[in-house]
Structure formats: structure tokens, C-alpha cells
C-alpha positions in Angstrom: -3.9 61.8 18.7 -3.8 61.4 15.0 -0.5 59.4 15.2 -2.4 56.9 17.4 -5.7 56.7 15.6 -4.3 56.5 12.1 -2.4 53.1 12.7 -5.4 51.7 14.6 -7.8 52.6 11.8 -5.6 51.2 9.1 -4.5 48.0 10.8 -7.8 47.4 12.6 -9.8 48.1 9.5 -7.6 45.7 7.5 -8.1 43.0 10.1 -11.8 43.5 10.4 -12.3 43.6 6.6 -10.3 40.4 6.3 -12.5 38.7 8.9 -15.7 39.9 7.2 -14.6 38.8 3.8 -13.5 35.5 5.1 -16.8 34.9 6.9 -18.8 35.9 3.9 -16.8 33.7 1.6 -17.1 30.7 4.0 -20.9 31.3 4.1 -21.2 31.2 0.3 -19.1 28.0 0.1 -21.2 26.4 2.8 -24.4 27.2 0.9 -22.9 25.9 -2.3 -21.8 22.7 -0.5 -25.4 22.2 0.8 -26.9 22.6 -2.6 -24.5 20.4 -4.5 -24.0 17.2 -2.7 -22.8 15.4 -5.8 -19.4 17.2 -5.6 -17.1 17.7 -2.6 -15.4 20.8 -4.3 -17.1 23.4 -2.2 -16.5 21.6 1.1 -12.8 21.1 0.2 -12.4 24.8 -0.8 -13.6 25.7 2.8 -10.3 24.2 4.0 -8.5 27.1 2.3 -10.1 29.7 4.6 -7.0 30.3 6.7 -4.6 31.0 3.8 -7.3 33.0 2.1 -7.7 35.3 5.0 -4.0 35.6 5.6 -3.5 36.6 1.9 -6.3 39.2 2.2 -4.8 40.7 5.3 -1.3 40.8 3.8 -2.6 42.5 0.7 -4.5 45.1 2.6 -1.7 45.8 5.0 0.9 46.0 2.2 -1.3 48.4 0.2 -2.1 50.7 3.2 0.9 50.5 5.4 2.4 53.7 4.1 -0.7 55.5 5.4 -0.1 54.4 9.0 3.1 56.4 9.3 4.2 53.8 11.9 7.8 52.7 12.3 8.8 55.0 9.5 12.5 54.2 10.1 11.7 50.5 9.4 9.4 50.9 6.4 11.7 48.8 4.2 11.9 45.9 6.7 8.2 45.9 7.4 7.3 46.1 3.7 9.6 43.1 3.0 8.1 41.0 5.8 4.6 41.8 4.5 5.8 40.8 1.0 7.1 37.5 2.3 3.9 36.8 4.1 2.0 37.7 0.9 4.1 35.2 -1.2 3.8 32.4 1.4 0.1 32.8 1.8 -0.5 32.9 -1.9 1.5 29.7 -2.4 -0.4 28.1 0.5 -3.7 29.1 -1.0 -2.7 27.8 -4.5 -1.8 24.4 -3.0 -5.1 24.1 -1.2 -7.1 25.1 -4.3 -5.1 22.6 -6.5 -5.6 19.8 -4.0 -9.4 20.5 -3.8 -9.7 20.5 -7.6 -7.6 17.3 -8.0 -9.5 15.5 -5.1 -12.8 16.5 -6.6 -11.9 15.1 -10.0 -10.7 11.8 -8.5 -13.9 11.5 -6.3 -16.1 12.0 -9.4 -14.2 9.5 -11.4 -14.1 6.9 -8.6 -17.9 7.2 -8.0 -18.5 6.3 -11.7 -15.9 3.5 -12.1 -15.5 1.9 -8.6 -17.9 -0.9 -9.3 -16.9 -1.6 -12.9 -13.1 -1.3 -12.7 -11.7 -1.0 -9.1 -8.1 -1.7 -10.3 -8.2 1.4 -12.6 -9.6 3.5 -9.7 -6.6 2.5 -7.6 -4.3 3.4 -10.5 -5.9 6.9 -10.8 -5.7 7.3 -7.0 -2.0 6.7 -7.1 -1.5 9.1 -10.0 -3.6 11.8 -8.3 -1.6 11.5 -5.1 1.7 11.9 -6.9 0.4 14.8 -9.0 -0.7 16.6 -5.9 2.7 16.1 -4.3 4.4 17.4 -7.5 2.2 20.5 -7.6 2.9 21.2 -4.0 6.6 20.8 -4.4 6.7 23.0 -7.5 4.6 25.8 -5.9 6.8 25.6 -2.8 10.0 25.9 -4.8 8.6 28.8 -6.8 7.5 30.6 -3.6 10.9 30.2 -2.0 12.6 31.5 -5.1 10.3 34.5 -5.2 11.0 35.2 -1.5 14.7 35.0 -2.0 14.5 37.4 -5.0 13.0 40.1 -2.7 16.4 40.5 -1.2 18.8 42.7 -3.3 21.7 40.5 -2.4 20.0 37.5 -3.9 19.2 39.4 -7.1 22.8 40.5 -7.4 23.9 36.9 -7.0 21.5 35.6 -9.6 23.7 36.3 -12.6 26.6 34.4 -11.1 24.3 31.5 -10.1 23.0 31.3 -13.6 26.5 31.4 -15.1 27.6 28.4 -12.9 24.3 26.6 -13.4 25.9 24.0 -15.7 28.6 23.0 -13.2 26.2 23.1 -10.3 23.8 20.9 -12.2 26.4 18.3 -12.8 27.6 18.3 -9.2 24.0 18.1 -7.9 23.2 15.3 -10.3 26.1 13.2 -9.1 25.4 14.0 -5.4 21.7 13.4 -5.6 21.8 10.5 -8.0 19.9 8.2 -5.6 17.2 10.9 -4.8 16.7 11.7 -8.5 16.5 8.1 -9.4 13.8 7.6 -6.8 11.9 10.6 -8.0 11.9 9.3 -11.6 11.0 5.8 -10.4 8.0 7.3 -8.5 6.7 8.9 -11.7 7.3 5.7 -13.6 5.3 3.8 -11.0 2.5 6.3 -11.0 2.0 6.5 -14.8 3.3 3.0 -15.7 0.7 1.2 -13.6 3.3 -1.1 -12.0 1.9 -0.8 -8.5 -1.0 1.2 -7.0 -2.3 2.2 -3.6 -4.3 -0.7 -2.2 -2.5 -3.4 -4.2 -1.6 -6.6 -2.4 2.1 -7.3 -2.9 4.8 -9.7 -1.7 8.2 -8.0 -1.3 11.2 -9.8 0.2 9.0 -12.5 1.5 6.6 -10.0 3.3 2.9 -10.0 2.3 1.1 -6.7 2.6 -0.9 -3.9 1.1 0.5 -0.7 -0.5 -0.5 2.1 1.8 1.3 5.1 0.5 3.3 6.1 -2.5 5.4 9.2 -2.7 8.1 10.5 -5.2 10.9 8.8 -3.2 9.5 6.0 -1.0 6.7 3.5 -0.8 5.0 2.1 2.3 3.7 -1.5 2.6 1.4 -2.4 5.5 1.8 -6.0 6.4 -0.9 -8.4 7.7 0.4 -7.9 11.3 0.1 -4.1 11.0 3.8 -3.4 10.5 4.9 -0.8 8.0 7.7 -1.5 5.6 9.2 1.6 3.9 11.2 1.0 0.8 12.6 3.3 -1.9 10.4 3.3 -5.0 13.5 2.5 -7.1 13.3 -1.0 -5.7 10.1 -1.7 -7.6 11.6 -0.6 -10.9 14.8 -2.6 -10.5 13.8 -5.9 -8.8 11.0 -8.4 -9.3 8.1 -8.5 -6.8 4.7 -10.1 -6.7 1.6 -8.0 -7.3 -1.5 -10.1 -6.4 -3.8 -7.3 -7.5 -2.4 -6.9 -11.0 -5.2 -7.4 -13.6 -8.1 -8.9 -11.5 -8.0 -9.3 -7.7 -9.4 -12.8 -7.9 -7.1 -15.5 -6.6 -6.7 -19.3 -6.4 -5.3 -20.8 -3.2 -4.1 -24.3 -2.2 -4.3 -26.3 1.1 -2.2 -29.4 1.6 -2.6 -32.4 4.0 -0.6 -35.5 4.7 -2.9 -38.4 5.3 -2.7 -42.2 5.6 -3.0 -44.4 2.5 -6.4 -45.5 3.7 -7.8 -42.0 3.8 -11.4 -41.7 2.4 -10.8 -39.4 -0.5 -14.4 -39.4 -1.7 -15.6 -38.4 1.8 -13.0 -35.7 1.9 -14.2 -34.2 -1.4 -17.8 -34.1 -0.2 -16.7 -32.5 3.1 -14.7 -29.9 1.2 -17.8 -29.0 -0.8 -19.8 -28.6 2.4 -17.1 -26.5 4.0 -16.9 -24.1 1.1 -20.7 -23.7 0.9 -20.7 -22.6 4.5 -17.7 -20.2 4.0 -18.8 -16.6 3.0 -15.3 -15.8 1.7 -15.5 -18.5 -1.1 -16.6 -16.9 -4.3 -18.0 -20.1 -5.8 -15.9 -20.2 -8.9 -14.0 -23.5 -8.5 -12.7 -26.1 -6.1 -11.2 -29.6 -6.2 -9.3 -32.2 -4.1 -6.6 -34.4 -5.6 -3.7 -36.6 -4.6 -0.5 -34.8 -5.6 2.2 -37.0 -4.1 2.8 -40.2 -2.1 5.5 -41.3 0.3 6.1 -44.8 1.9 3.9 -43.7 4.9 1.5 -40.9 3.7 -0.4 -39.4 0.8 -0.1 -35.7 -0.1 -3.6 -34.3 -0.7 -4.2 -30.9 -2.2 -7.4 -28.8 -2.1 -7.8 -26.0 -4.6 -10.1 -23.1 -3.7 -10.9 -19.6 -5.1 -11.8 -16.2 -3.7 -12.4 -12.7 -4.9 -9.2 -11.2 -3.4 -6.1 -11.9 -1.3 -7.8 -11.3 2.1 -10.6 -13.7 1.3 -8.3 -16.4 -0.1 -6.4 -16.4 3.2 -9.7 -16.8 5.1 -10.8 -19.7 2.9 -7.5 -21.5 3.2 -7.4 -21.4 7.0 -11.1 -22.4 7.3 -10.7 -25.4 5.0 -7.6 -26.6 6.7 -9.1 -26.4 10.2 -12.5 -27.9 9.3 -11.0 -30.8 7.3 -8.6 -31.8 10.1 -11.5 -31.7 12.5 -13.6 -33.9 10.2 -10.8 -36.5 9.9 -10.1 -36.5 13.6 -13.8 -37.0 14.6 -15.0 -39.3 11.9 -12.0 -40.9 10.2 -9.1 -41.0 12.8 -7.5 -43.9 10.9 -6.8 -41.5 8.0 -4.4 -39.4 10.0 -0.7 -40.1 9.4 0.9 -42.5 11.9 4.1 -44.4 12.4 3.8 -48.1 11.5 5.4 -50.3 14.1 3.8 -53.7 13.0 6.0 -56.7 12.0 6.8 -56.8 8.3 4.8 -59.4 6.3 7.2 -61.5 4.3 6.5 -62.0 0.6 5.2 -65.5 -0.7 8.5 -66.5 -2.2 10.3 -66.0 1.1 7.7 -68.3 2.8 8.3 -71.1 0.2 12.0 -71.0 0.6 11.8 -71.2 4.3 9.5 -74.3 4.2 11.1 -77.3 6.1 12.5 -80.1 3.8 13.3 -82.5 6.6 11.1 -81.2 9.3 13.8 -78.6 10.3 13.3 -75.0 9.1 15.9 -73.6 6.7 17.0 -71.0 9.1 17.7 -73.6 11.7 19.6 -75.7 9.3 21.8 -72.8 8.4 22.6 -71.9 11.9 22.8 -75.4 13.4 26.1 -77.3 13.9 26.8 -80.9 13.2 27.1 -83.2 16.3 30.5 -83.9 17.5 31.9 -87.4 16.7 32.6 -89.5 19.8 36.3 -90.3 20.1 
């Protein structure tokens, strides 16, 4: 009877104690979260409840398993499994706590600087994301190494691995040259302020917004909701357009081809009225000028401003549509057309073609003298 009750008491007691401690800790974190609404730390720490309980259970079982006298012939294997679970849960808990602390720091910083310097907030967000990924990768590597060292065969091979570390490092560096280059490029992007999460960029002719930055790749969400994934080394080796660099304010242009008789003054007044009715216009500047002319049309350019790339697109399409509607409804003669009228000869051509003897010059040139009668 004792052989049955002892394992049940030890294992069951460990599980029950784990659940009670996890419940009590969660209650304390919930109360702290309700009292301190200015920080999300306590709410984020509640996400670590599962690895916390798993760690507690592994510690209790690892410390009291010898008292169960269960599977005595497999004590070594069971102890090693509990040690592996203990290391894994500790690494998981460390990653969750680090993520909560880093996210809390960013939230506090963003709440104080979002209105004054949104570009800097995006920069910090990019750095925080990459720091969290680096911490997770480092903790994961250390945890895996610790797990491997629990096996005697791995400890015995440690000396030989360290002895050949130089050669292995060279081989790994050559084999993973691209991966290592992307990792260093990711760190350069994060702390060099080249591109940030939320920036509007133009890459290979594609316009979009930076959605995600990792140590090896970067994702751009285009205006039609496509995702372009590119290695981060691209942004450190090739030129690209960053429309959010500095200030997000932008200046856009709209072009029309109109007839030479187009009412430019009326078009300027209409442009002013269109912009006043457009919420996306920031009110900084506008103008309308003739930038070029061809034998049949004038090229007219409107210059408009907006607070960011999304609004400048809205302003441009609105101005283009409303101006064309205005010309079609009130000044249709200003639209470009193909001229099929007869050419008007210059004055000097009319004088040369005047008749000297009552016969036009063109007729004299093409007429033949009368035949002599034989």
C-alpha cells in the first residue's frame, strides 16, 4: 500500500502545489495590473503563467522524485528528462519575462514621445523588436547547450569540439556567409536608423510600408496588400527610397495636357477650392504652373502637399479627378483635341500668290502655252 500511496502523494502534491502557486501568483499579478493602469508590465507578466507553472512542477518533481521509489531501475533516465524540462521551462520563462520588460519600456517611451517625434518612436520600435529576437535566440542557444551538456557523451566530446573550434569557425563562416551578412545587416538597420517599422519605402519600383524587420529578412506590405520579403542585406548594399526619413510630410504633383486656350486662372481658382474641400491636404502649399508646351497641348502641373505618403496619394487622385470634371463640364474647349482645320497661309504667301495679269500664280505655273496652228 505504501508503494502506491507514496508516488501519489509526491507527484500529486507537486502538481497541486504547482497549481496553487500558479493561481496565487496570477491573482497577485491581476491585482497589480488593476491598480497600475499606467504600465502594461503586470498584464504582460501574466502571459508567463504556463512556463512558470511548468518550471515549478519540474523543480518539485526533480527534488522529490527519489522519495517516490517509482521506476527505480530508470532513475537516471527520469531524472535526465526532468532536468531537460527544467532547463527548457526556465529558458521559456526567461524569454517571456524579458519580452514583458522590453515591451513595457517601449510602451512607456512611445506614450511620452508619440506626438512629438513619431519617427523616433518607430526607430525605437524597430530596435526593441530586434533586441527581443536577439535575446530569444541567445537564451535558446544557451538552453540547448545546457541540455546537451547533461549527456555524458556530449561532455566528453566537448574538449575535442573546443580544440577544433577554430577550423569549424572558418568553415561555418564560409558556409554561412550570406546568413551572417544578413544578421549583421539587420543589426546595422536597427541601430543605424536606415529604415524602421512603419516607414514608407519604394524598393524595386514597389511602393509599400515596412511591416516586419528581423535579423535576416524584411517584409514590405504594398498598397494592394501584397507582402514582399527581402533580405536585409539589400537595404545596406543598394539604394532605396525612404519617404518617411526625417519628416513624413510630402509634396506631390499632378500633370494635365490641355489645349493652348485653357483658362489657367480659372484652373488655379478651382485647384484652391478642391484643396480646401479635401481633408487630406495639410494646407502648407499649392500652385499651378505651365511646365511645357507641344505643338498641340500645354503641360500643366499642380503642386500639392500632405502630412504623409498615404494622404499625398489621396490628394493627388482627388485633384486629378475634380479638375478633369471641371474642365469637361465648364471648359470643354480646354481639353486636348486633334486639329483638322485648313492651315492659314502667312501674309507673304498671300502677296506672292496675288494675280499679276488676272491669272493666279499657281495657275500660271501649271498652265501650258497654246499650240501654234500649223
